[in-house]
C-alpha positions as CSV (number, residue, x, y, z in Angstrom):
1,M,128.5,94.8,189.0
2,F,125.0,96.3,188.6
3,V,124.1,93.8,185.9
4,G,125.2,90.9,188.2
5,V,123.1,92.2,191.1
6,V,120.1,92.5,188.8
7,L,120.5,88.9,187.4
8,A,121.0,87.5,190.9
9,A,117.8,89.2,192.1
10,A,116.0,87.8,189.1
11,G,117.3,84.3,189.9
12,L,116.0,84.5,193.4
13,G,112.7,85.7,192.1
14,V,112.5,82.7,189.8
15,R,113.2,80.4,192.6
16,R,110.6,82.0,194.9
17,R,107.9,82.0,192.3
18,A,108.5,78.4,191.5
19,T,108.0,77.4,195.1
20,R,104.7,79.3,195.3
21,V,102.7,77.0,193.0
22,N,99.4,76.4,194.9
23,G,99.1,72.7,194.7
24,S,96.0,72.5,196.9
25,L,94.2,75.0,194.7
26,Y,95.2,73.1,191.6
27,R,93.9,69.9,193.0
28,Q,90.6,71.7,194.0
29,L,90.1,72.8,190.4
30,A,91.1,69.4,188.8
31,L,88.2,67.4,187.3
32,G,89.7,64.1,188.2
33,E,92.8,62.5,189.7
34,V,96.0,64.4,189.3
35,P,99.0,62.3,188.1
36,P,101.7,62.2,190.8
37,G,104.4,64.8,190.3
38,T,102.6,66.7,187.6
39,L,103.1,70.1,189.2
40,R,106.5,69.3,190.6
41,D,107.9,68.2,187.3
42,A,106.5,71.2,185.5
43,V,107.9,73.7,188.1
44,R,111.4,72.0,188.0
45,G,111.5,72.1,184.2
46,T,110.5,75.8,184.1
47,Q,112.9,76.7,186.8
48,G,115.8,75.0,185.1
49,T,114.9,76.8,181.8
50,Q,114.8,80.2,183.5
51,A,118.1,79.6,185.3
52,T,119.8,78.7,182.0
53,Y,118.3,81.8,180.4
54,L,119.7,84.0,183.2
55,V,123.2,82.4,183.0
56,L,123.4,83.0,179.3
57,T,122.3,86.6,179.8
58,G,124.9,87.1,182.4
59,L,127.7,85.6,180.3
60,T,126.8,87.6,177.2
61,S,126.6,90.8,179.2
62,A,129.9,90.1,180.9
63,L,131.7,89.5,177.5
64,M,130.2,92.7,176.0
65,F,131.1,94.9,179.0
66,T,134.6,93.4,179.1
67,A,135.2,94.1,175.4
68,V,134.1,97.7,175.9
69,G,136.1,98.2,179.0
70,L,139.4,96.8,177.6
71,G,139.0,98.7,174.4
72,E,141.8,98.5,171.8
73,D,144.2,97.1,174.4
74,G,142.3,93.9,174.9
75,P,141.2,91.0,172.7
76,T,138.1,92.9,171.6
77,A,137.5,90.9,168.4
78,L,137.8,87.5,170.2
79,L,135.4,88.7,173.0
80,L,132.9,89.9,170.4
81,Y,133.0,86.7,168.5
82,A,132.4,84.8,171.7
83,G,129.5,87.0,172.5
84,V,127.9,86.4,169.1
85,A,128.4,82.6,169.6
86,L,126.6,82.8,173.0
87,V,123.7,84.7,171.3
88,V,123.4,81.9,168.8
89,V,123.3,79.3,171.7
90,W,120.9,81.6,173.5
91,L,118.5,81.5,170.6
92,G,118.7,77.7,170.3
93,V,118.0,77.4,174.1
94,M,115.0,79.7,173.8
95,V,113.4,77.7,171.0
96,R,114.0,74.4,172.9
97,S,112.7,76.0,176.1
98,L,109.5,77.2,174.5
99,G,108.8,73.6,173.3
100,R,109.4,72.2,176.8
101,A,107.2,74.9,178.3
102,Y,104.3,74.1,176.0
103,R,104.6,70.4,176.6
104,A,104.6,71.0,180.4
105,A,101.6,73.2,180.0
106,A,99.7,70.5,178.3
107,D,100.5,68.0,181.1
108,V,99.4,70.5,183.7
109,L,96.2,71.6,182.0
110,A,94.9,68.2,181.1
111,P,93.5,67.4,184.6
112,L,91.7,70.7,184.4
113,G,89.9,69.8,181.2
114,L,91.8,72.5,179.4
115,A,94.5,72.7,176.7
116,V,96.6,75.3,174.9
117,T,94.8,76.3,171.7
118,A,97.1,79.1,170.4
119,V,100.5,80.4,171.2
120,P,102.2,83.8,170.6
121,S,104.3,84.2,167.5
122,W,107.9,85.1,168.0
123,M,109.2,88.0,165.9
124,P,112.6,89.8,166.0
125,A,112.3,93.0,168.1
126,L,112.1,96.2,165.9
127,L,113.7,99.5,166.8
128,G,111.6,101.1,169.5
129,S,109.6,97.9,170.0
130,P,111.4,95.7,172.6
131,R,108.7,92.9,172.9
132,A,109.4,89.9,170.7
133,L,106.2,87.9,171.5
134,H,103.0,88.8,169.5
135,G,99.5,87.6,170.2
136,D,97.9,85.7,173.1
137,L,98.6,82.5,174.8
138,A,95.1,81.0,174.5
139,I,93.7,78.1,176.6
140,G,90.3,76.5,176.2
141,G,88.2,73.6,177.1
142,E,85.0,72.6,178.9
143,R,84.5,72.4,182.6
144,H,81.3,71.5,184.5
145,G,79.3,71.8,181.3
146,R,80.5,75.3,180.5
147,A,82.9,76.5,177.8
148,V,86.0,78.1,179.3
149,T,88.6,80.3,177.4
150,I,91.7,82.0,178.8
151,A,93.8,84.6,177.0
152,Q,97.1,85.7,178.4
153,R,99.6,88.4,177.6
154,P,102.7,89.5,179.7
155,E,100.6,92.2,181.5
156,A,97.1,91.1,181.2
157,A,94.9,87.9,181.5
158,V,91.3,87.3,180.7
159,T,89.3,84.3,181.8
160,V,85.8,83.7,180.4
161,V,83.2,81.2,181.4
162,R,80.2,81.0,179.1
163,G,76.6,80.5,180.1
164,R,73.4,82.4,180.9
165,F,73.8,84.9,183.8
166,A,72.2,88.0,185.3
167,R,74.4,91.1,184.9
168,A,76.7,92.1,187.7
169,T,80.2,93.7,188.2
170,T,82.7,93.5,191.0
171,T,86.1,95.0,191.6
172,S,86.3,94.4,195.3
173,P,89.2,92.1,196.4
174,A,87.4,91.5,199.7
175,S,84.3,90.2,198.0
176,M,86.3,88.0,195.6
177,A,88.2,86.6,198.6
178,A,85.0,85.8,200.5
179,L,83.5,84.0,197.5
180,T,86.6,81.9,196.7
181,G,88.1,81.4,200.2
182,Q,91.4,82.7,198.9
183,P,93.3,85.7,200.5
184,S,92.3,89.1,199.1
185,R,95.9,89.9,198.0
186,F,95.4,87.5,195.1
187,F,92.7,89.6,193.6
188,R,94.3,93.0,193.3
189,R,93.9,94.7,190.0
190,V,91.1,92.2,189.1
191,E,87.7,93.1,187.7
192,A,84.9,90.6,187.2
193,E,81.8,91.1,185.0
194,V,78.9,88.7,184.9
195,G,76.2,88.4,182.2
196,P,74.4,88.0,180.0
197,D,76.1,85.2,178.3
198,R,79.5,85.0,180.1
199,V,81.5,85.6,183.2
200,T,84.7,87.6,182.5
201,V,87.6,88.0,184.9
202,R,90.2,90.5,183.8
203,R,93.5,90.9,185.6
204,T,96.2,93.5,184.8
205,G,99.8,93.8,185.9
206,N,103.1,92.2,185.2
207,G,102.9,88.4,185.2
208,A,99.1,88.4,185.4
209,G,99.0,84.9,183.9
210,R,100.6,83.3,186.9
211,F,97.3,83.8,188.8
212,V,95.4,81.6,186.2
213,Y,94.1,79.2,188.9
214,H,92.7,82.1,191.1
215,D,91.0,83.7,188.1
216,L,89.5,80.4,187.0
217,L,88.3,79.7,190.6
218,L,86.7,83.1,190.8
219,A,85.0,82.9,187.4
220,E,83.5,79.5,188.2
221,H,82.3,80.6,191.6
222,L,80.6,83.7,190.1
223,A,79.1,81.5,187.4
224,A,77.7,79.0,189.9
225,R,76.3,81.8,192.0
226,A,74.7,83.5,189.0
227,E,73.1,80.3,187.8
228,A,71.7,79.6,191.3
229,A,70.1,83.0,191.4
230,T,68.3,82.6,188.0
């Protein structure tokens, strides 16, 4: 019962996050015309993948708990074999889903002048080390004559815009909101550092990478302001 409630809550969270994609901000950052349906198709594909992942998680958990609950009086071996089969399917879906996600990312990033340059490696989780992804998801490109790099991990994201700037540091969500025109709630747990050869925006917290557009907008506004002041 508890696992079911957790998975249902996760499913609702997936749906809510998928509907929060800021299309207007994306179009503001785009360097040219955005192909129709680019964001919509990417969101739908990701949402479907996450829903499948949650369903397989729920089915596998249900089989395992049923096998344990019935004990020797139930078809334990059959349930365990079914659980193993689901895990194999699960792995296949995960590999396919990663491919779809990276293709969708390429379509979304192209109008921004960016592209995925490196992806995390997948490794089996070791005892005491639950994370299976190792390394950064790296994004790079050139925007407005400046080199841009973005590095993302599950709980951290760093956006860098290169150039020549005077030194400055800000951690105030209010000042970031005033500069970008976005609500201050989008800049919690964010620190921005300017100069001498780059603007760096660091964000921490679970799912930090989903604020990539806000971080890019902030970094470029800081870069433009620093350039104007020199």
